N, CA and C atoms as an extended XYZ file, in Angstrom:
213
Properties=species:S:1:pos:R:3:atomname:S:1:resname:S:1:resid:I:1 pbc="F F F"
N        -2.498       32.579      -26.385 N   UNK     1
C        -3.574       32.868      -25.452 CA  UNK     1
C        -3.019       33.672      -24.282 C   UNK     1
N        -3.816       34.567      -23.772 N   UNK     2
C        -3.423       35.417      -22.653 CA  UNK     2
C        -3.158       34.573      -21.402 C   UNK     2
N        -2.061       34.866      -20.731 N   UNK     3
C        -1.692       34.088      -19.548 CA  UNK     3
C        -2.717       34.208      -18.433 C   UNK     3
N        -3.269       35.388      -18.246 N   UNK     4
C        -4.283       35.564      -17.201 CA  UNK     4
C        -5.528       34.749      -17.498 C   UNK     4
N        -5.912       34.693      -18.761 N   UNK     5
C        -7.085       33.910      -19.145 CA  UNK     5
C        -6.828       32.424      -18.896 C   UNK     5
N        -5.630       31.956      -19.234 N   UNK     6
C        -5.279       30.555      -18.992 CA  UNK     6
C        -5.315       30.249      -17.497 C   UNK     6
N        -4.798       31.161      -16.695 N   UNK     7
C        -4.787       30.979      -15.244 CA  UNK     7
C        -6.215       30.914      -14.705 C   UNK     7
N        -7.081       31.776      -15.211 N   UNK     8
C        -8.485       31.778      -14.787 CA  UNK     8
C        -9.182       30.484      -15.187 C   UNK     8
N        -8.901       29.990      -16.394 N   UNK     9
C        -9.512       28.738      -16.852 CA  UNK     9
C        -9.052       27.569      -15.993 C   UNK     9
N        -7.764       27.546      -15.637 N   UNK    10
C        -7.258       26.478      -14.770 CA  UNK    10
C        -7.913       26.551      -13.392 C   UNK    10
N        -8.044       27.752      -12.852 N   UNK    11
C        -8.662       27.918      -11.532 CA  UNK    11
C       -10.125       27.489      -11.562 C   UNK    11
N       -10.824       27.815      -12.646 N   UNK    12
C       -12.226       27.410      -12.769 CA  UNK    12
C       -12.342       25.891      -12.866 C   UNK    12
N       -11.463       25.268      -13.637 N   UNK    13
C       -11.476       23.809      -13.767 CA  UNK    13
C       -11.201       23.161      -12.417 C   UNK    13
N       -10.225       23.681      -11.685 N   UNK    14
C        -9.910       23.140      -10.365 CA  UNK    14
C       -11.102       23.265       -9.420 C   UNK    14
N       -11.772       24.400       -9.455 N   UNK    15
C       -12.925       24.619       -8.576 CA  UNK    15
C       -14.052       23.647       -8.903 C   UNK    15
N       -14.303       23.425      -10.189 N   UNK    16
C       -15.372       22.506      -10.585 CA  UNK    16
C       -15.046       21.075      -10.177 C   UNK    16
N       -13.804       20.670      -10.371 N   UNK    17
C       -13.391       19.311      -10.011 CA  UNK    17
C       -13.450       19.126       -8.498 C   UNK    17
N       -12.932       20.089       -7.745 N   UNK    18
C       -12.938       19.975       -6.287 CA  UNK    18
C       -14.362       19.927       -5.745 C   UNK    18
N       -15.236       20.771       -6.261 N   UNK    19
C       -16.635       20.773       -5.816 CA  UNK    19
C       -17.281       19.414       -6.084 C   UNK    19
N       -17.006       18.843       -7.247 N   UNK    20
C       -17.570       17.535       -7.578 CA  UNK    20
C       -17.050       16.468       -6.611 C   UNK    20
N       -15.749       16.466       -6.357 N   UNK    21
C       -15.174       15.447       -5.480 CA  UNK    21
C       -15.641       15.599       -4.036 C   UNK    21
N       -15.889       16.820       -3.608 N   UNK    22
C       -16.384       17.031       -2.246 CA  UNK    22
C       -17.821       16.553       -2.093 C   UNK    22
N       -18.543       16.453       -3.203 N   UNK    23
C       -19.932       16.022       -3.155 CA  UNK    23
C       -20.134       14.531       -3.360 C   UNK    23
N       -19.047       13.793       -3.548 N   UNK    24
C       -19.170       12.340       -3.745 CA  UNK    24
C       -18.022       11.648       -3.011 C   UNK    24
N       -18.037       10.332       -3.030 N   UNK    25
C       -16.987        9.576       -2.342 CA  UNK    25
C       -15.677        9.565       -3.108 C   UNK    25
N       -15.737        9.822       -4.395 N   UNK    26
C       -14.550        9.813       -5.243 CA  UNK    26
C       -14.940        9.477       -6.665 C   UNK    26
N       -13.988        9.590       -7.576 N   UNK    27
C       -14.302        9.358       -8.977 CA  UNK    27
C       -13.021        9.237       -9.786 C   UNK    27
N       -13.151        8.685      -10.972 N   UNK    28
C       -12.041        8.686      -11.917 CA  UNK    28
C       -12.142        9.946      -12.764 C   UNK    28
N       -11.058       10.322      -13.398 N   UNK    29
C       -11.065       11.505      -14.262 CA  UNK    29
C       -12.045       11.308      -15.413 C   UNK    29
N       -12.112       10.107      -15.941 N   UNK    30
C       -13.014        9.831      -17.060 CA  UNK    30
C       -14.467       10.042      -16.639 C   UNK    30
N       -14.844        9.524      -15.481 N   UNK    31
C       -16.221        9.675      -15.008 CA  UNK    31
C       -16.526       11.128      -14.651 C   UNK    31
N       -15.548       11.830      -14.093 N   UNK    32
C       -15.754       13.235      -13.727 CA  UNK    32
C       -15.911       14.125      -14.943 C   UNK    32
N       -15.286       13.763      -16.041 N   UNK    33
C       -15.294       14.636      -17.219 CA  UNK    33
C       -16.714       14.971      -17.663 C   UNK    33
N       -17.610       14.016      -17.607 N   UNK    34
C       -18.995       14.282      -17.979 CA  UNK    34
C       -19.718       15.137      -16.957 C   UNK    34
N       -19.423       14.912      -15.691 N   UNK    35
C       -20.106       15.647      -14.624 CA  UNK    35
C       -19.687       17.114      -14.566 C   UNK    35
N       -18.420       17.390      -14.833 N   UNK    36
C       -17.934       18.773      -14.738 CA  UNK    36
C       -17.811       19.434      -16.108 C   UNK    36
N       -18.160       18.692      -17.145 N   UNK    37
C       -18.160       19.217      -18.518 CA  UNK    37
C       -16.795       19.741      -18.963 C   UNK    37
N       -15.772       18.911      -18.727 N   UNK    38
C       -14.419       19.198      -19.191 CA  UNK    38
C       -13.866       17.943      -19.853 C   UNK    38
N       -12.847       18.116      -20.689 N   UNK    39
C       -12.193       16.949      -21.282 CA  UNK    39
C       -11.458       16.176      -20.188 C   UNK    39
N       -11.311       14.877      -20.379 N   UNK    40
C       -10.652       14.047      -19.374 CA  UNK    40
C        -9.243       14.556      -19.068 C   UNK    40
N        -8.542       14.994      -20.097 N   UNK    41
C        -7.181       15.495      -19.909 CA  UNK    41
C        -7.167       16.723      -18.995 C   UNK    41
N        -8.147       17.605      -19.178 N   UNK    42
C        -8.238       18.799      -18.334 CA  UNK    42
C        -8.554       18.423      -16.889 C   UNK    42
N        -9.422       17.427      -16.719 N   UNK    43
C        -9.767       16.956      -15.372 CA  UNK    43
C        -8.532       16.353      -14.708 C   UNK    43
N        -7.776       15.547      -15.445 N   UNK    44
C        -6.569       14.926      -14.893 CA  UNK    44
C        -5.557       15.977      -14.457 C   UNK    44
N        -5.357       16.986      -15.287 N   UNK    45
C        -4.413       18.053      -14.941 CA  UNK    45
C        -4.888       18.828      -13.717 C   UNK    45
N        -6.195       19.094      -13.650 N   UNK    46
C        -6.749       19.793      -12.489 CA  UNK    46
C        -6.555       18.956      -11.224 C   UNK    46
N        -6.761       17.657      -11.326 N   UNK    47
C        -6.567       16.770      -10.173 CA  UNK    47
C        -5.111       16.786       -9.719 C   UNK    47
N        -4.182       16.782      -10.656 N   UNK    48
C        -2.760       16.821      -10.297 CA  UNK    48
C        -2.408       18.128       -9.582 C   UNK    48
N        -2.948       19.249      -10.079 N   UNK    49
C        -2.691       20.533       -9.421 CA  UNK    49
C        -3.297       20.554       -8.015 C   UNK    49
N        -4.523       20.026       -7.885 N   UNK    50
C        -5.177       19.969       -6.574 CA  UNK    50
C        -4.426       19.032       -5.628 C   UNK    50
N        -3.847       17.973       -6.175 N   UNK    51
C        -3.060       17.045       -5.363 CA  UNK    51
C        -1.826       17.754       -4.801 C   UNK    51
N        -1.153       18.553       -5.628 N   UNK    52
C         0.020       19.303       -5.160 CA  UNK    52
C        -0.354       20.320       -4.083 C   UNK    52
N        -1.593       20.804       -4.128 N   UNK    53
C        -2.081       21.749       -3.111 CA  UNK    53
C        -2.577       21.028       -1.856 C   UNK    53
N        -2.653       19.699       -1.907 N   UNK    54
C        -3.095       18.924       -0.758 CA  UNK    54
C        -4.601       18.844       -0.594 C   UNK    54
N        -5.358       19.140       -1.656 N   UNK    55
C        -6.819       19.150       -1.558 CA  UNK    55
C        -7.466       17.848       -2.009 C   UNK    55
N        -6.779       17.082       -2.845 N   UNK    56
C        -7.283       15.782       -3.279 CA  UNK    56
C        -6.144       14.771       -3.209 C   UNK    56
N        -6.514       13.514       -3.230 N   UNK    57
C        -5.530       12.432       -3.211 CA  UNK    57
C        -6.093       11.259       -3.993 C   UNK    57
N        -5.206       10.384       -4.408 N   UNK    58
C        -5.671        9.170       -5.067 CA  UNK    58
C        -6.006        8.144       -3.994 C   UNK    58
N        -6.875        7.229       -4.360 N   UNK    59
C        -7.264        6.166       -3.447 CA  UNK    59
C        -6.047        5.285       -3.156 C   UNK    59
N        -5.916        4.787       -1.935 N   UNK    60
C        -4.790        3.902       -1.626 CA  UNK    60
C        -4.838        2.594       -2.422 C   UNK    60
N        -6.030        2.204       -2.850 N   UNK    61
C        -6.183        0.938       -3.563 CA  UNK    61
C        -6.131        1.073       -5.075 C   UNK    61
N        -6.461        2.248       -5.600 N   UNK    62
C        -6.522        2.433       -7.050 CA  UNK    62
C        -6.007        3.827       -7.393 C   UNK    62
N        -4.900        3.890       -8.104 N   UNK    63
C        -4.222        5.164       -8.379 CA  UNK    63
C        -5.016        6.084       -9.292 C   UNK    63
N        -5.985        5.568      -10.028 N   UNK    64
C        -6.747        6.415      -10.946 CA  UNK    64
C        -8.041        6.932      -10.320 C   UNK    64
N        -8.282        6.619       -9.059 N   UNK    65
C        -9.504        7.017       -8.363 CA  UNK    65
C        -9.180        8.185       -7.440 C   UNK    65
N        -9.779        9.338       -7.709 N   UNK    66
C        -9.497       10.559       -6.966 CA  UNK    66
C       -10.523       10.775       -5.866 C   UNK    66
N       -10.056       11.287       -4.722 N   UNK    67
C       -10.934       11.588       -3.599 CA  UNK    67
C       -10.526       12.927       -2.991 C   UNK    67
N       -11.515       13.682       -2.514 N   UNK    68
C       -11.220       14.934       -1.813 CA  UNK    68
C       -10.628       14.594       -0.451 C   UNK    68
N        -9.656       15.368       -0.032 N   UNK    69
C        -9.039       15.174        1.278 CA  UNK    69
C        -9.957       15.788        2.324 C   UNK    69
N       -10.228       15.036        3.361 N   UNK    70
C       -11.089       15.530        4.446 CA  UNK    70
C       -10.284       16.485        5.320 C   UNK    70
N       -10.846       17.654        5.643 N   UNK    71
C       -10.111       18.627        6.479 CA  UNK    71
C        -9.944       18.156        7.904 C   UNK    71
């Protein structure tokens, strides 16, 4: 697969996940997968990339619960 296409797909997945998390209090990757229409694995990877960018974080009480970081 073309590297640019893969990069675009990852960026689109990240944007969809971030938009979803900004519109709610938080979610698990499994629950988000239906809302953003991606496989759970893709959602998890997008969350990890967003976490490295400082845009999302896991809940202090539950490591599988993702939340958007407030600016």
